[in-house]
Each structure stands twice: as C-alpha cells, then as structure tokens.
LOLOPA-425554 format. One record per residue (C-alpha): residue number from 1; residue in three letters; x, y, z. Coordinates in nm, 3 decimals. Example, Ala and Ser with C-alpha at 12.3 -4.5 7.8 and 13.67 -1.06 7.14 Angstrom:
BEGIN
[rec 1 'ALA' [1.230 -0.450 0.780]]
[rec 2 'SER' [1.367 -0.106 0.714]]
***
This chain:
BEGIN
[rec 1 'UNK' [11.351 2.498 -5.025]]
[rec 2 'UNK' [11.403 2.384 -5.403]]
[rec 3 'UNK' [11.688 2.145 -5.313]]
[rec 4 'UNK' [11.476 1.942 -5.058]]
[rec 5 'UNK' [11.180 1.944 -5.293]]
[rec 6 'UNK' [11.418 1.802 -5.551]]
[rec 7 'UNK' [11.576 1.554 -5.330]]
[rec 8 'UNK' [11.224 1.401 -5.203]]
[rec 9 'UNK' [11.085 1.397 -5.557]]
[rec 10 'UNK' [11.417 1.204 -5.660]]
[rec 11 'UNK' [11.388 0.962 -5.385]]
[rec 12 'UNK' [11.026 0.909 -5.449]]
[rec 13 'UNK' [11.077 0.826 -5.827]]
[rec 14 'UNK' [11.352 0.592 -5.727]]
[rec 15 'UNK' [11.158 0.379 -5.492]]
[rec 16 'UNK' [10.831 0.370 -5.707]]
[rec 17 'UNK' [10.833 0.088 -5.966]]
[rec 18 'UNK' [10.786 0.226 -6.303]]
[rec 19 'UNK' [10.434 0.209 -6.453]]
[rec 20 'UNK' [10.515 -0.083 -6.711]]
[rec 21 'UNK' [10.615 -0.281 -6.424]]
[rec 22 'UNK' [10.251 -0.300 -6.249]]
[rec 23 'UNK' [10.074 -0.618 -6.234]]
[rec 24 'UNK' [9.719 -0.625 -6.209]]
[rec 25 'UNK' [9.504 -0.947 -6.222]]
[rec 26 'UNK' [9.164 -1.007 -6.307]]
[rec 27 'UNK' [8.895 -1.142 -6.082]]
[rec 28 'UNK' [8.932 -1.559 -6.110]]
[rec 29 'UNK' [8.575 -1.591 -6.264]]
[rec 30 'UNK' [8.643 -1.314 -6.517]]
[rec 31 'UNK' [8.969 -1.475 -6.599]]
[rec 32 'UNK' [8.793 -1.802 -6.646]]
[rec 33 'UNK' [8.537 -1.647 -6.886]]
[rec 34 'UNK' [8.795 -1.451 -7.092]]
[rec 35 'UNK' [8.989 -1.769 -7.117]]
[rec 36 'UNK' [8.718 -1.953 -7.252]]
[rec 37 'UNK' [8.500 -1.663 -7.422]]
[rec 38 'UNK' [8.529 -1.717 -7.807]]
[rec 39 'UNK' [8.309 -1.441 -7.930]]
[rec 40 'UNK' [8.441 -1.180 -7.689]]
[rec 41 'UNK' [8.108 -1.070 -7.544]]
[rec 42 'UNK' [8.240 -1.107 -7.177]]
[rec 43 'UNK' [8.010 -1.393 -7.116]]
[rec 44 'UNK' [7.970 -1.791 -7.206]]
[rec 45 'UNK' [7.701 -1.893 -7.429]]
[rec 46 'UNK' [7.656 -2.293 -7.423]]
[rec 47 'UNK' [7.870 -2.396 -7.697]]
[rec 48 'UNK' [8.145 -2.182 -7.509]]
[rec 49 'UNK' [8.043 -2.343 -7.186]]
[rec 50 'UNK' [8.019 -2.713 -7.292]]
[rec 51 'UNK' [8.420 -2.659 -7.416]]
[rec 52 'UNK' [8.507 -2.444 -7.124]]
[rec 53 'UNK' [8.866 -2.531 -6.914]]
[rec 54 'UNK' [9.015 -2.370 -6.635]]
[rec 55 'UNK' [9.367 -2.407 -6.716]]
[rec 56 'UNK' [9.665 -2.435 -6.501]]
[rec 57 'UNK' [9.626 -2.174 -6.257]]
[rec 58 'UNK' [9.236 -2.159 -6.200]]
[rec 59 'UNK' [9.003 -2.407 -5.975]]
[rec 60 'UNK' [8.645 -2.408 -6.005]]
[rec 61 'UNK' [8.391 -2.550 -5.769]]
[rec 62 'UNK' [8.171 -2.666 -6.005]]
[rec 63 'UNK' [8.207 -2.963 -6.284]]
[rec 64 'UNK' [8.287 -2.756 -6.605]]
[rec 65 'UNK' [8.122 -2.814 -6.907]]
[rec 66 'UNK' [7.802 -2.941 -6.749]]
[rec 67 'UNK' [7.498 -2.893 -6.951]]
[rec 68 'UNK' [7.279 -2.904 -6.662]]
[rec 69 'UNK' [7.451 -2.674 -6.484]]
[rec 70 'UNK' [7.457 -2.406 -6.751]]
[rec 71 'UNK' [7.082 -2.435 -6.745]]
[rec 72 'UNK' [7.093 -2.439 -6.370]]
[rec 73 'UNK' [7.311 -2.112 -6.358]]
[rec 74 'UNK' [7.160 -1.933 -6.666]]
[rec 75 'UNK' [6.907 -1.729 -6.418]]
[rec 76 'UNK' [6.779 -1.497 -6.675]]
[rec 77 'UNK' [6.745 -1.753 -6.922]]
[rec 78 'UNK' [6.925 -1.567 -7.205]]
[rec 79 'UNK' [7.151 -1.832 -7.314]]
[rec 80 'UNK' [7.473 -1.689 -7.195]]
[rec 81 'UNK' [7.655 -1.716 -6.854]]
[rec 82 'UNK' [7.798 -1.388 -6.676]]
[rec 83 'UNK' [8.030 -1.365 -6.393]]
[rec 84 'UNK' [7.762 -1.299 -6.162]]
[rec 85 'UNK' [7.556 -1.597 -6.284]]
[rec 86 'UNK' [7.850 -1.840 -6.221]]
[rec 87 'UNK' [7.939 -1.685 -5.903]]
[rec 88 'UNK' [8.213 -1.497 -5.769]]
[rec 89 'UNK' [8.339 -1.752 -5.527]]
[rec 90 'UNK' [8.310 -2.042 -5.788]]
[rec 91 'UNK' [8.654 -1.979 -5.934]]
[rec 92 'UNK' [8.962 -1.933 -5.748]]
[rec 93 'UNK' [9.328 -1.903 -5.840]]
[rec 94 'UNK' [9.579 -2.175 -5.763]]
[rec 95 'UNK' [9.831 -1.920 -5.681]]
[rec 96 'UNK' [9.791 -1.547 -5.706]]
[rec 97 'UNK' [9.922 -1.410 -6.046]]
[rec 98 'UNK' [10.086 -1.142 -5.917]]
[rec 99 'UNK' [10.300 -1.319 -5.626]]
[rec 100 'UNK' [10.604 -1.390 -5.868]]
[rec 101 'UNK' [10.587 -1.026 -6.010]]
[rec 102 'UNK' [10.590 -0.852 -5.684]]
[rec 103 'UNK' [10.890 -1.066 -5.597]]
[rec 104 'UNK' [11.073 -0.945 -5.891]]
[rec 105 'UNK' [10.964 -0.607 -5.794]]
[rec 106 'UNK' [11.108 -0.647 -5.436]]
[rec 107 'UNK' [11.447 -0.819 -5.573]]
[rec 108 'UNK' [11.478 -0.528 -5.818]]
[rec 109 'UNK' [11.461 -0.260 -5.546]]
[rec 110 'UNK' [11.719 -0.409 -5.341]]
[rec 111 'UNK' [11.948 -0.489 -5.611]]
[rec 112 'UNK' [11.914 -0.850 -5.636]]
[rec 113 'UNK' [11.742 -0.859 -5.990]]
[rec 114 'UNK' [12.021 -1.060 -6.120]]
[rec 115 'UNK' [11.906 -1.377 -5.962]]
[rec 116 'UNK' [11.587 -1.341 -6.112]]
[rec 117 'UNK' [11.520 -1.418 -6.470]]
[rec 118 'UNK' [11.264 -1.237 -6.692]]
[rec 119 'UNK' [11.214 -1.465 -6.957]]
[rec 120 'UNK' [10.919 -1.703 -6.949]]
[rec 121 'UNK' [11.103 -2.002 -7.084]]
[rec 122 'UNK' [11.365 -1.950 -6.849]]
[rec 123 'UNK' [11.127 -1.963 -6.553]]
[rec 124 'UNK' [10.996 -2.311 -6.632]]
[rec 125 'UNK' [11.376 -2.418 -6.579]]
[rec 126 'UNK' [11.392 -2.286 -6.231]]
***
C-alpha cells in the first residue's frame, strides 16, 4: 500500500509544473491601467490618461489620451478612471501573454526544452 502511494505521489510531482513555472496574466484593462498608472493607485487620473499608451501587446477600442473621452468615461466624476469605467471589453491582448509560456511548459514535459530559449533577448532573435 505504501509503495503505491509513493509511486502516485512521485508521478504527480513529476508531471505537475513547479510553482515557479506558473504564468498568470492580468485582465487586459487592468494591464493597461498598470502600465500607465504612475502613482500606483490602480486607476488613471487625467494626467496619466493623457499620456497613456497601450504598448506592444494591448489594443484599445478607444482613442488613447482623448481628454473628451476621459470626461465621458469618468462616471462618478472623481477625476480618476477605474477598470470598470474604462470598460472590460475596451482593451484586449493582441496575443495571450501566457501562450509562449504554456508552450515552454509543454516542451519541457516532453523533453524538448533544449530547443526553446529562456532568455528574453534570445527570443527576439527567433
């Protein structure tokens, strides 16, 4: 009985990815806010909004930096835009952030990890 328990435990540990290999992604609108939130309050004030940029992997359905849109979106008129006010469908990822990470984990499990580089600058060359 003890041998079976040990076998199943070791098998489960072998196939489970280590905790350090987990990839989690923020909701796209949360990522947009985090990228542009200079004061760290999890919302965008007007100055932050006017300078806001989506970056390489986010796309927006709105004109970034529009002062008129800021006024329109600021429903509670507190001078800050939250994720809810911007809209959860207003920002999307161009490609899912964890896609390449999940591929690395899959390759690692099948013993092909040597063909995938873990260094960010090496990925740009691929």
